[in-house]
Each structure stands twice: as C-alpha cells, then as structure tokens.
C-alpha positions, 0 to 999 in steps of 0.5 A, spaced: 468 520 496 468 512 496 466 507 491 460 502 492 464 497 496 471 501 497 473 503 505 478 507 503 482 512 499 489 511 498 493 515 494 501 513 490 508 514 492 514 512 488 521 512 490 526 516 486 534 518 487 536 523 484 542 526 483 548 524 487 549 529 494 555 533 495 559 526 499 557 522 493 550 519 497 543 518 492 538 522 495 532 519 495 526 523 494 518 521 494 514 524 489 506 522 489 503 518 481 497 517 483 491 521 489 485 518 492 484 513 489 477 508 492 480 502 494 478 496 499 483 495 504 483 488 508 488 486 514 491 478 512 490 474 517 498 472 522 501 467 523 499 465 530 506 462 532 509 466 530 505 471 535 505 467 540 513 466 541 514 474 541 518 474 534 517 481 530 511 478 525 509 482 519 503 484 517 501 483 510 494 487 507 491 487 500 489 492 497 483 492 491 484 498 488 481 501 481 481 503 475 485 497 472 488 501 467 494 504 472 502 503 472 503 501 480 511 498 481 513 493 486 517 497 492 512 502 490 508 506 497 501 506 497 498 511 503 490 511 507 488 519 506 481 518 507 477 518 511 480 520 517 477 515 521 479 510 517 485 505 523 490 507 517 489 514 516 496 517 513 500 510 514 504 508 509 505 500 505 510 498 501 507 495 494 510 487 495 505 484 488 500 486 483 495 482 480 491 485 474 484 483 473 482 479 467 477 483 464 480 488 458 484 494 458 476 497 457 472 493 461 470 498 467 469 492 471 477 492 471 481 492 478 488 492 480 490 486 487 495 489 492 499 484 497 503 490 501 507 490 508 507 493 514 512 492 519 510 491 526 513 489 533 508 484 537 507 486 544 511 493 543 507 496 547 503 493 554 
C-alpha cells in the first residue's frame, strides 16, 4: 500500500474560485490535483508555554512525499486517504511551506518536504 519508509497515502486538493454567483460573490470549488501519494506524515512538537497558558495552538506537521516532480503550491491542502486506521484519516492540512530535495529531476531519490498546519483548541473537550 505505501512505499518503504512511508506511513500513509495523501491526496492533494487545490481550491479555485470560479465565476461569480448571482450576487457577485466568488464560488470556491476544490478539486483533486493528485491522489494516493506515498508519504511520511509527522507531527511537530508544540510550544509547551502556549499549551500551559491554555491558548489556541497552531499544530504543525511535516510531510515527506514522492515523487519530487509534482507541482504543488502553498495553500493547497492535503488529505490523509489511507490507511483507514491512521490517526488523521480523512483530515485535511494546509500546506504552508514547500522544499524540494537537491536531487536532479530525473533522480528517483528525489522527494518534497511539506510544512503543514492544522488549528486546534487547547483543552477543548476534557
């Protein structure tokens, strides 16, 4: 299901704004750009001081995906689509930063590093 060293499959969503509706507002629509990409999704450590204060924290994540020749933009969203027992199955994350490996475009070892965000409330349900 996933490639060696990967723990999930991700799909990439891109939001587009099509024609205006009848009152002049833009109509956002999302569409899949890529489906079922092998990835390693990791949660980054949170700022402990903000958690102790009970403030809303910005959870951040990192993802390592292949292949490295994909065209992915900041503000695209990724969704965990497999495995179904993954803790973030069906959840979406906003891409905040993209870094490409230094390998040549034809080198199969290439990958893309994504920085992701997902906003949650500290002490939401206790």
